[in-house]
C-alpha positions in Angstrom: 24.9 165.4 -75.0 21.9 166.2 -77.5 22.3 165.9 -81.2 20.3 167.8 -83.8 20.4 166.6 -87.4 21.3 169.8 -89.7 21.9 170.4 -93.3 24.9 172.5 -93.9 24.8 175.0 -96.9 27.1 173.2 -98.9 24.5 170.2 -99.0 21.6 172.4 -99.2 19.2 171.5 -102.1 16.0 173.2 -103.2 14.2 175.3 -100.8 17.0 174.9 -98.4 19.4 176.1 -100.5 17.4 179.1 -101.5 16.8 179.9 -97.7 20.8 179.9 -97.2 21.1 182.1 -100.3 18.6 184.6 -99.0 20.6 184.6 -95.5 23.9 185.3 -97.1 22.2 188.3 -99.1 20.8 189.4 -95.9 23.9 189.0 -94.1 26.3 189.8 -96.4 28.4 186.8 -95.8 28.0 183.3 -97.0 28.9 181.9 -93.2 25.9 180.5 -91.3 26.1 180.2 -87.5 25.3 176.7 -86.1 22.4 178.2 -84.2 20.8 179.2 -87.6 21.7 175.8 -89.2 19.3 174.1 -86.2 16.5 175.5 -88.5 17.7 173.9 -91.4 14.9 170.9 -91.6 12.3 173.6 -91.4 13.1 176.0 -94.3 10.1 178.2 -93.8 11.0 178.7 -90.0 14.3 179.6 -91.0 13.3 182.1 -93.6 10.8 183.8 -91.0 13.7 183.9 -88.5 16.0 185.7 -91.2 13.1 188.1 -92.3 13.0 188.7 -88.5 16.6 189.8 -88.2 16.3 191.5 -91.6 13.6 193.7 -90.4 15.1 194.4 -86.7 18.8 194.4 -87.5 19.6 195.5 -90.9 16.7 197.5 -92.1 16.1 201.0 -91.0 17.9 204.1 -90.2 19.2 203.3 -86.7 23.0 202.6 -87.1 23.5 198.9 -86.8 25.8 199.1 -83.8 23.0 200.7 -81.8 20.3 197.8 -82.9 23.0 195.4 -81.7 23.3 196.8 -78.4 19.4 196.8 -78.0 19.2 193.5 -79.2 22.1 192.3 -76.7 20.3 194.0 -74.0 16.8 192.5 -74.5 18.7 189.0 -74.6 20.2 189.8 -71.3 17.2 190.7 -69.6 15.1 187.9 -71.1 18.2 185.7 -69.7 19.0 184.5 -73.2 22.8 183.3 -74.0 22.1 184.2 -77.5 
């Protein structure tokens, strides 16, 4: 089984801690999914990914359940398990 080293939020320092705080602010919860933690060695990439979520999933006038549904459908069409 493959293993990818990550930095969990409790151990994050500097830029990574700042990105985890940004994630908590955007998501409204301090919980960070393991799939997101995979980006923890590249804080700039994680920040860009979170910003994309913020724009597509949390901002705007369309109800969030509808945006979640569209995102799930696009993932299914692309054969993406996430």
